ZAMARGU-4260 file (C-alpha; in steps of 0.2 Angstrom, whole numbers, plus 5000, padded with zeros to 4 digits):
<rodrens>
0) 5275/5646/5490 | 5263/5641/5475 | 5248/5651/5479 | 5253/5666/5489 | 5263/5679/5480
5) 5256/5675/5464 | 5246/5688/5453 | 5232/5677/5448 | 5216/5685/5440 | 5202/5688/5452
10) 5190/5673/5453 | 5175/5683/5446 | 5184/5691/5432 | 5176/5679/5418 | 5158/5682/5424
15) 5160/5701/5424 | 5169/5702/5407 | 5155/5691/5400 | 5142/5703/5409 | 5135/5688/5419
20) 5139/5695/5436 | 5123/5698/5446 | 5122/5714/5456 | 5107/5719/5466 | 5097/5728/5452
25) 5099/5712/5441 | 5089/5702/5454 | 5070/5697/5452 | 5058/5688/5462 | 5041/5682/5456
30) 5027/5695/5460 | 5041/5707/5464 | 5035/5726/5469 | 5046/5741/5465 | 5049/5754/5478
35) 5051/5774/5477 | 5055/5786/5491 | 5048/5803/5496 | 5061/5814/5503 | 5059/5827/5515
40) 5058/5845/5508 | 5065/5852/5525 | 5081/5851/5534 | 5074/5850/5551 | 5055/5849/5554
45) 5042/5840/5565 | 5030/5828/5555 | 5012/5833/5560 | 5002/5821/5548 | 5002/5811/5533
50) 4988/5810/5519 | 4992/5794/5508 | 4974/5792/5502 | 4978/5799/5484 | 4993/5789/5483
55) 4985/5773/5488 | 4972/5776/5475 | 4984/5778/5461 | 4987/5764/5448 | 4998/5750/5453
60) 5001/5756/5471 | 5000/5742/5484 | 5006/5749/5500 | 5013/5766/5507 | 5026/5766/5522
65) 5028/5780/5534 | 5035/5783/5551 | 5019/5777/5559 | 5023/5759/5552 | 5039/5757/5561
70) 5042/5755/5580 | 5045/5770/5591 | 5059/5761/5600 | 5067/5754/5585 | 5083/5763/5583
75) 5099/5757/5575 | 5117/5763/5574 | 5135/5756/5575 | 5140/5767/5590 | 5125/5776/5596
80) 5107/5769/5592 | 5099/5785/5586 | 5091/5781/5569 | 5074/5774/5564 | 5071/5764/5548
85) 5062/5779/5540 | 5059/5796/5548 | 5048/5795/5563 | 5041/5811/5571 | 5053/5823/5563
90) 5066/5825/5549 | 5083/5829/5551 | 5090/5832/5534 | 5084/5838/5517 | 5080/5822/5506
95) 5078/5811/5522 | 5066/5797/5517 | 5048/5801/5525 | 5038/5789/5515 | 5040/5775/5503
100) 5028/5767/5490 | 5028/5749/5483 | 5019/5747/5467 | 5018/5735/5453 | 5031/5745/5442
105) 5044/5757/5446 | 5036/5770/5435 | 5020/5768/5445 | 5029/5770/5461 | 5038/5785/5456
110) 5022/5794/5450 | 5013/5790/5465 | 5026/5795/5478 | 5022/5813/5473 | 5004/5811/5478
115) 5009/5809/5497 | 5005/5824/5507 | 5015/5827/5523 | 5012/5841/5535 | 5027/5848/5543
120) 5031/5861/5556 | 5048/5869/5551 | 5061/5869/5564 | 5078/5880/5564 | 5091/5871/5554
125) 5109/5868/5561 | 5120/5868/5546 | 5137/5868/5554 | 5146/5861/5570 | 5150/5878/5576
130) 5130/5883/5575 | 5126/5866/5583 | 5137/5871/5599 | 5131/5888/5600 | 5121/5893/5615
135) 5102/5891/5612 | 5104/5881/5596 | 5090/5870/5591 | 5093/5852/5598 | 5091/5838/5584
140) 5090/5824/5596 | 5082/5829/5612 | 5083/5811/5619 | 5101/5808/5615 | 5105/5805/5634
145) 5094/5791/5633 | 5100/5782/5617 | 5109/5766/5619 | 5128/5768/5616 | 5142/5756/5615
150) 5156/5768/5622 | 5157/5782/5633 | 5152/5795/5621 | 5149/5811/5632 | 5133/5815/5621
155) 5123/5830/5626 | 5114/5844/5616 | 5120/5843/5599 | 5136/5835/5605 | 5136/5817/5597
160) 5153/5812/5604 | 5169/5817/5611 | 5187/5809/5611 | 5202/5815/5620 | 5219/5806/5619
165) 5235/5811/5629 | 5253/5806/5630 | 5266/5815/5639 | 5264/5833/5643 | 5262/5844/5629
170) 5259/5861/5638 | 5275/5859/5648 | 5287/5856/5633 | 5283/5870/5621 | 5297/5880/5629
175) 5310/5867/5623 | 5305/5868/5605 | 5317/5878/5593 | 5303/5879/5580 | 5284/5878/5582
180) 5272/5879/5568 | 5253/5879/5570 | 5239/5882/5558 | 5220/5878/5554 | 5215/5867/5541
185) 5199/5863/5533 | 5193/5848/5522 | 5177/5846/5513 | 5164/5833/5511 | 5168/5819/5498
190) 5155/5808/5490 | 5159/5789/5488 | 5153/5788/5470 | 5153/5769/5470 | 5150/5763/5452
195) 5134/5755/5459 | 5121/5765/5469 | 5113/5757/5484 | 5100/5745/5483 | 5089/5731/5492
200) 5078/5717/5488 | 5067/5709/5502 | 5055/5694/5501 | 5045/5687/5516 | 5041/5668/5516
205) 5025/5659/5521 | 5033/5658/5539 | 5035/5676/5540 | 5054/5675/5538 | 5063/5688/5528
210) 5077/5686/5515 | 5086/5701/5511 | 5098/5704/5496 | 5107/5721/5496 | 5122/5730/5491
215) 5133/5729/5507 | 5150/5728/5515 | 5143/5716/5529 | 5128/5704/5528 | 5129/5704/5547
220) 5129/5723/5550 | 5114/5723/5538 | 5106/5710/5548 | 5109/5718/5565 | 5103/5736/5558
225) 5087/5730/5551 | 5082/5719/5566 | 5086/5734/5578 | 5076/5746/5568 | 5061/5735/5565
230) 5062/5725/5582 | 5064/5709/5573 | 5073/5694/5581 | 5089/5692/5571 | 5085/5674/5567
235) 5070/5680/5557 | 5080/5688/5544 | 5093/5680/5531 | 5105/5693/5524 | 5114/5689/5508
240) 5125/5699/5496 | 5126/5698/5477 | 5140/5706/5468 | 5144/5723/5474 | 5149/5737/5464
245) 5161/5745/5476 | 5158/5752/5493 | 5172/5763/5500 | 5162/5763/5517 | 5146/5769/5509
250) 5138/5752/5511 | 5145/5746/5528 | 5130/5753/5538 | 5112/5754/5533 | 5105/5763/5518
255) 5088/5757/5512 | 5088/5740/5518 | 5077/5743/5533 | 5063/5752/5524 | 5063/5739/5510
260) 5061/5725/5523 | 5047/5735/5531 | 5038/5737/5514 | 5040/5719/5510 | 5032/5715/5528
265) 5018/5727/5525 | 5013/5720/5507 | 5018/5702/5510 | 5026/5702/5493 | 5044/5704/5487
270) 5050/5722/5486 | 5065/5730/5477 | 5072/5747/5480 | 5086/5755/5470 | 5092/5772/5472
275) 5095/5784/5458 | 5112/5792/5457 | 5105/5808/5464 | 5097/5799/5478 | 5113/5790/5482
280) 5122/5807/5484 | 5108/5815/5494 | 5102/5802/5506 | 5115/5789/5511 | 5132/5796/5518
285) 5149/5805/5513 | 5166/5808/5520 | 5166/5820/5535 | 5171/5838/5533 | 5185/5842/5546
290) 5190/5857/5554 | 5208/5854/5561 | 5219/5865/5573 | 5236/5858/5574 | 5253/5864/5583
295) 5269/5855/5581 | 5286/5858/5589 | 5303/5851/5586 | 5321/5854/5592 | 5335/5863/5582
300) 5340/5845/5575 | 5322/5842/5568 | 5318/5830/5582 | 5300/5831/5585 | 5295/5835/5603
305) 5276/5839/5604 | 5260/5839/5593 | 5243/5846/5598 | 5228/5842/5588 | 5210/5847/5589
310) 5196/5843/5577 | 5179/5849/5575 | 5169/5836/5564 | 5152/5838/5556 | 5142/5821/5560
315) 5127/5825/5550 | 5110/5820/5556 | 5114/5803/5564 | 5130/5795/5572 | 5132/5781/5560
320) 5151/5777/5560 | 5156/5795/5564 | 5161/5792/5583 | 5173/5778/5576 | 5180/5790/5562
325) 5184/5804/5574 | 5191/5792/5587 | 5202/5784/5574 | 5207/5801/5566 | 5213/5807/5583
330) 5223/5790/5585 | 5232/5794/5569 | 5234/5812/5571 | 5253/5811/5576 | 5257/5801/5560
335) 5270/5787/5560 | 5282/5797/5571 | 5291/5797/5588 | 5283/5812/5596 | 5285/5810/5615
340) 5272/5822/5620 | 5255/5822/5610 | 5237/5827/5613 | 5223/5825/5602 | 5204/5831/5605
345) 5189/5831/5595 | 5171/5835/5595 | 5158/5827/5584 | 5142/5837/5582 | 5125/5833/5575
350) 5119/5844/5560 | 5105/5844/5548 | 5114/5837/5534 | 5114/5819/5528 | 5124/5807/5539
355) 5142/5807/5536 | 5151/5790/5539 | 5164/5778/5534 | 5174/5782/5519 | 5191/5774/5513
360) 5204/5781/5526 | 5191/5783/5541 | 5197/5801/5545 | 5216/5797/5542 | 5217/5808/5526
365) 5210/5823/5534 | 5223/5823/5549 | 5237/5818/5538 | 5233/5833/5526 | 5237/5844/5541
370) 5251/5834/5550 | 5261/5831/5534 | 5261/5849/5529 | 5268/5853/5546 | 5282/5840/5545
375) 5287/5850/5529 | 5285/5867/5536 | 5297/5862/5550 | 5310/5855/5538 | 5310/5871/5528
380) 5312/5882/5544 | 5327/5871/5548 | 5333/5869/5531 | 5332/5850/5532 | 5326/5840/5517
385) 5309/5833/5519 | 5314/5815/5517 | 5328/5817/5530 | 5315/5825/5542 | 5305/5810/5541
390) 5319/5798/5543 | 5324/5806/5559 | 5307/5805/5567 | 5299/5789/5560 | 5293/5775/5572
395) 5304/5759/5572 | 5299/5741/5575 | 5295/5739/5594 | 5289/5756/5596 | 5272/5760/5603
400) 5259/5769/5592 | 5252/5785/5600 | 5243/5780/5616 | 5247/5761/5615 | 5247/5748/5601
405) 5264/5741/5598 | 5272/5739/5581 | 5278/5722/5576 | 5282/5725/5558 | 5287/5742/5549
410) 5292/5744/5532 | 5291/5763/5532 | 5310/5766/5531 | 5310/5754/5515 | 5295/5764/5508
415) 5304/5781/5509 | 5319/5773/5501 | 5310/5766/5487 | 5300/5782/5483 | 5316/5792/5485
420) 5325/5781/5472 | 5311/5779/5460 | 5306/5797/5459 | 5324/5803/5458 | 5320/5815/5474
425) 5332/5828/5475 | 5340/5825/5458 | 5325/5825/5447 | 5324/5841/5435 | 5307/5849/5438
430) 5305/5856/5420 | 5290/5868/5419 | 5282/5873/5403 | 5280/5891/5399 | 5267/5899/5410
435) 5267/5885/5422 | 5277/5880/5439 | 5281/5863/5445 | 5284/5856/5462 | 5287/5839/5470
440) 5279/5834/5487 | 5281/5819/5498 | 5270/5812/5513 | 5270/5797/5523 | 5256/5788/5533
445) 5251/5771/5542 | 5235/5762/5543 | 5228/5748/5554 | 5223/5730/5549 | 5217/5722/5565
450) 5200/5725/5571 | 5185/5716/5578 | 5178/5699/5575 | 5179/5686/5560 | 5178/5668/5556
455) 5181/5655/5543 | 5174/5637/5539 | 5184/5626/5528 | 5175/5610/5521 | 5184/5596/5512
460) 5172/5589/5499 | 5171/5571/5494 | 5183/5573/5479 | 5196/5582/5490 | 5192/5600/5484
465) 5189/5613/5496 | 5174/5625/5500 | 5178/5641/5510 | 5166/5651/5519 | 5170/5667/5528
470) 5156/5679/5527 | 5167/5693/5521 | 5159/5703/5506 | 5170/5705/5491 | 5166/5723/5485
475) 5177/5722/5470 | 5194/5723/5478 | 5197/5704/5476 | 5196/5698/5494 | 5188/5682/5488
480) 5203/5679/5477 | 5216/5682/5491 | 5207/5672/5504 | 5206/5657/5492 | 5225/5659/5489
485) 5228/5659/5508 | 5217/5644/5510 | 5226/5635/5494 | 5243/5639/5502 | 5239/5633/5518
490) 5233/5616/5511 | 5246/5616/5497 | 5233/5614/5483 | 5230/5625/5467 | 5219/5639/5470
495) 5206/5632/5457 | 5203/5618/5470 | 5195/5631/5481 | 5177/5638/5479 | 5172/5653/5489
500) 5154/5654/5496 | 5144/5670/5495 | 5140/5679/5512 | 5125/5672/5520 | 5120/5675/5537
505) 5111/5658/5538 | 5127/5649/5534 | 5142/5659/5535 | 5153/5662/5550 | 5152/5680/5558
510) 5163/5693/5550 | 5161/5711/5556 | 5163/5719/5538 | 5174/5723/5523 | 5181/5739/5530
515) 5196/5746/5539 | 5208/5737/5528 | 5204/5721/5538 | 5200/5707/5528 | 5216/5701/5522
520) 5224/5701/5539 | 5210/5698/5551 | 5199/5686/5541 | 5214/5678/5533 | 5220/5673/5550
525) 5204/5664/5552 | 5206/5655/5535 | 5223/5649/5540 | 5216/5643/5557 | 5201/5633/5549
530) 5213/5626/5535 | 5225/5620/5548 | 5211/5611/5557 | 5206/5603/5541 | 5224/5597/5538
535) 5225/5591/5556 | 5210/5580/5554 | 5217/5574/5536 | 5233/5570/5544 | 5224/5559/5558
540) 5215/5549/5544 | 5231/5547/5534 | 5240/5541/5549 | 5227/5527/5551 | 5226/5523/5532
545) 5245/5522/5531 | 5248/5515/5548 | 5261/5528/5551 | 5263/5540/5566 | 5256/5558/5562
550) 5274/5565/5566 | 5281/5554/5551 | 5269/5562/5539 | 5271/5577/5528 | 5260/5588/5517
555) 5265/5589/5498 | 5260/5600/5484 | 5244/5596/5476 | 5235/5591/5491 | 5243/5574/5496
560) 5249/5568/5513 | 5265/5557/5512 | 5276/5547/5523 | 5292/5557/5524 | 5306/5550/5514
565) 5296/5540/5503 | 5285/5539/5488 | 5269/5533/5497 | 5256/5546/5498 | 5238/5549/5498
570) 5228/5562/5489 | 5214/5572/5498 | 5201/5564/5488 | 5205/5547/5496 | 5206/5554/5513
575) 5190/5563/5511 | 5181/5548/5504 | 5186/5538/5519 | 5180/5552/5531 | 5163/5554/5522
580) 5159/5535/5520 | 5169/5525/5532 | 5175/5533/5548 | 5176/5549/5557 | 5163/5559/5547
585) 5166/5574/5534 | 5181/5584/5537 | 5177/5602/5542 | 5188/5616/5549 | 5182/5630/5559
590) 5191/5645/5566 | 5185/5662/5574 | 5194/5676/5582 | 5192/5694/5588 | 5207/5706/5587
595) 5212/5708/5606 | 5227/5720/5606 | 5221/5735/5616 | 5221/5752/5608 | 5226/5761/5624
600) 5240/5758/5636 | 5234/5766/5653 | 5252/5766/5660 | 5258/5778/5648 | 5243/5788/5642
605) 5225/5794/5645 | 5210/5791/5634 | 5193/5798/5636 | 5179/5792/5624 | 5188/5779/5615
610) 5176/5771/5602 | 5188/5756/5597 | 5195/5749/5613 | 5205/5736/5603 | 5215/5740/5586
615) 5231/5738/5578 | 5243/5730/5566 | 5250/5744/5555 | 5253/5745/5536 | 5264/5760/5531
620) 5266/5770/5515 | 5276/5784/5507 | 5270/5794/5492 | 5279/5807/5480 | 5269/5817/5468
625) 5274/5830/5455 | 5262/5843/5450 | 5261/5857/5438 | 5251/5873/5441 | 5245/5885/5427
630) 5250/5903/5432 | 5235/5910/5422 | 5221/5899/5428 | 5228/5891/5444 | 5223/5874/5438
635) 5234/5861/5446 | 5237/5844/5439 | 5247/5829/5445 | 5261/5825/5432 | 5268/5809/5439
640) 5266/5799/5456 | 5276/5786/5465 | 5268/5776/5479 | 5277/5763/5490 | 5266/5753/5503
645) 5271/5740/5516 | 5259/5727/5515 | 5268/5714/5526 | 5267/5700/5512 | 5258/5703/5495
650) 5247/5688/5494 | 5242/5694/5477 | 5254/5707/5470 | 5244/5714/5456 | 5229/5716/5467
655) 5240/5726/5479 | 5246/5737/5465 | 5228/5740/5460 | 5223/5745/5477 | 5239/5758/5477
660) 5233/5764/5460 | 5214/5766/5465 | 5219/5774/5482 | 5230/5787/5474 | 5217/5792/5461
665) 5204/5794/5475 | 5215/5804/5485 | 5219/5815/5470 | 5200/5818/5468 | 5199/5823/5487
670) 5214/5834/5485 | 5210/5843/5469 | 5192/5841/5462 | 5179/5834/5474 | 5167/5844/5485
675) 5150/5842/5490 | 5142/5859/5489 | 5127/5865/5499 | 5116/5880/5497 | 5109/5882/5514
680) 5103/5864/5518 | 5102/5859/5499 | 5115/5849/5491 | 5117/5857/5474 | 5129/5846/5465
685) 5121/5828/5468 | 5125/5821/5450 | 5140/5817/5440 | 5136/5832/5429 | 5140/5843/5443
690) 5152/5833/5455 | 5169/5831/5448 | 5179/5815/5450 | 5196/5811/5442 | 5195/5802/5425
695) 5208/5794/5415 | 5212/5811/5408 | 5216/5818/5425 | 5226/5803/5431 | 5246/5803/5430
700) 5258/5789/5427 | 5257/5780/5444 | 5272/5770/5449 | 5266/5756/5462 | 5279/5749/5473
705) 5275/5735/5484 | 5285/5733/5500 | 5285/5717/5511 | 5289/5718/5530 | 5281/5703/5536
710) 5269/5705/5551 | 5272/5690/5563 | 5254/5688/5567 | 5248/5689/5549 | 5243/5676/5537
715) 5259/5672/5529 | 5265/5689/5535 | 5251/5699/5526 | 5244/5716/5532 | 5230/5727/5524
720) 5233/5737/5508 | 5215/5745/5505 | 5216/5762/5512 | 5235/5766/5515 | 5238/5771/5497
725) 5225/5785/5499 | 5229/5793/5516 | 5245/5803/5512 | 5240/5809/5494 | 5232/5826/5498
730) 5246/5831/5509 | 5259/5826/5496 | 5249/5837/5483 | 5249/5851/5496 | 5267/5849/5499
735) 5271/5849/5480 | 5260/5865/5478 | 5271/5873/5492 | 5287/5870/5482 | 5279/5876/5466
740) 5270/5892/5472 | 5275/5894/5491 | 5265/5894/5507 | 5254/5881/5516 | 5237/5874/5509
745) 5225/5877/5523 | 5210/5869/5514 | 5206/5856/5500 | 5201/5854/5487 | 5214/5864/5480
750) 5203/5872/5467 | 5210/5884/5453 | 5202/5899/5462 | 5211/5895/5478 | 5228/5892/5470
755) 5226/5907/5459 | 5223/5918/5475 | 5240/5911/5481 | 5249/5915/5465 | 5242/5933/5465
760) 5247/5935/5483 | 5229/5935/5491 | 5232/5921/5502 | 5219/5906/5501 | 5203/5909/5492
765) 5187/5903/5502
</rodrens>
């Protein structure tokens, strides 16, 4: 191969290094207005009235938008249609947008927004899932039973959704277990902290058609959400994406695009709205806090027999991607193990906090934190090495995942072997400095790559070069580069002969989104299909031009079609020139698909409230981390880390390594530092002054190991790599801490206060 397997630089590197990449805040349109948002001072309240007269009279103000300007039946949502473009009738979290101003300058908009007067009738706030399910609790969505839902959610009261998955007979087999461990675990909310806050720019043309640029992970989800919330025909809105400064899930579903479009429609002028860092913290979305109860049993040889998992999840004010997160978390709760008897149940509850939603890992890091600690607990009780414990129980090729999906490629064994060898597991001397303790922990995980629909269009231009259009948004991870490599390899041309079009709902084929580690595998398959269609057409042209049957032709490097066994060939340029100017018409390949493998096998399992009916194709990973604990302060730091990830085939090995490194650091933050803290309904740390994320000073040496176990259905054998590197990290750190100081970690982040309490024998601090 000449394109696949090469660590070429990302296609956009030069424009970024030169400072010429255009992000949403860099864009400008003639006559553009600037928007500012008024957030609710209450967590839960009815909106009685608005007085916008003083704001409208302020210098530079052109328009004020309130809930009265959006349709009552305009609701959006990925799984449950429960959210308006802006608060309408009531507010459901502190900071929720209740009004927005469009003014000539940003300074004028921000000054005038404080002149809006809103009369509220405050209602009781629900600040935890437990409170939301309590008898007599205030109901956030009284009409939830009438909301449009795309699956059997079971919504009632403050219960947003529930999911139950069962395989085998858990209750019947506990008596067969030689060892049983059980515990309760808590994970806190984590902010995405993308380097670029959310923003949007909308413009209405003379025909009333809207063009919308925004920081997003899917131009198609933006189009759908805006049109649902404002009751616009989808053909009336064109959604585009400039460069995006990371997403991690924060930009998958709507943020301020609907209200920005509403302001543009009201004013008839372009409107740009960019959130401040504090607003991005307070009004968009975050990783879900989980409450997990888990019980795992094994026989005397360490063979797993049963696992029972129950989760209670804070949804926040709106459903967003939350039903998918809890459903996927339960699907992954057994880990990559053969456990014949499993049950996973969960409830997702509306609360008066900002919406929680998709975040790298999609619920998997939370349940892995609990499950991987219990694997180590059982290993300690049976005096089995943690690596050996995992080898005895790991899934193999051809096994089925919990409740259904089959596994066609599985490099987990090689991942474990690689981490064991690289880290010196069992042989490494853990030398602690005076006043410190050291430990090493291991955890494993899996993650999916196949989900929902996508497409690709490949055009052969007149000179034989290629234009690739997929609709997939590159959010900085390098998917444009990887898809170009896949296209180039299929056509045997240099990557620099392939240009990649920006996502545009007017011209790009549908792609659900850059999320769920799906672009390389799912969209890559569409690219291969479209490129093969281009090749088929080119072969037919070459057959006529060379007067040779297609079966006697071959594709050669450099984009040339030749007669087998001869020096006679034709470049793509000659073939495309004929197609454009003489016969047949321009060569265009088009391929679309939707992932069709069912999540659930009804012959061997039971599923209730399953949000993703078709999901699969698993990547695997193992991580080992050495930690050091300060005996005086309880501060825990990662000393060194080893992460091996099975990605099927590394289309671009360096970009895979970068994903491993980034995932590990983000998991490090989730495990040790990051926590969104509320004082009642108010988020008290919505800035990088008060919200701690890992920096280079906190990051240990990371040894990234790429494992290739080709996936038969993947493009050149590739699978996803975006999330798998994060999932096992918190559990590995907790297992390392157990070796250093003893016990189990029931909660993260593992703050110095919590660790010091364990050192002093007081258990785990709150």
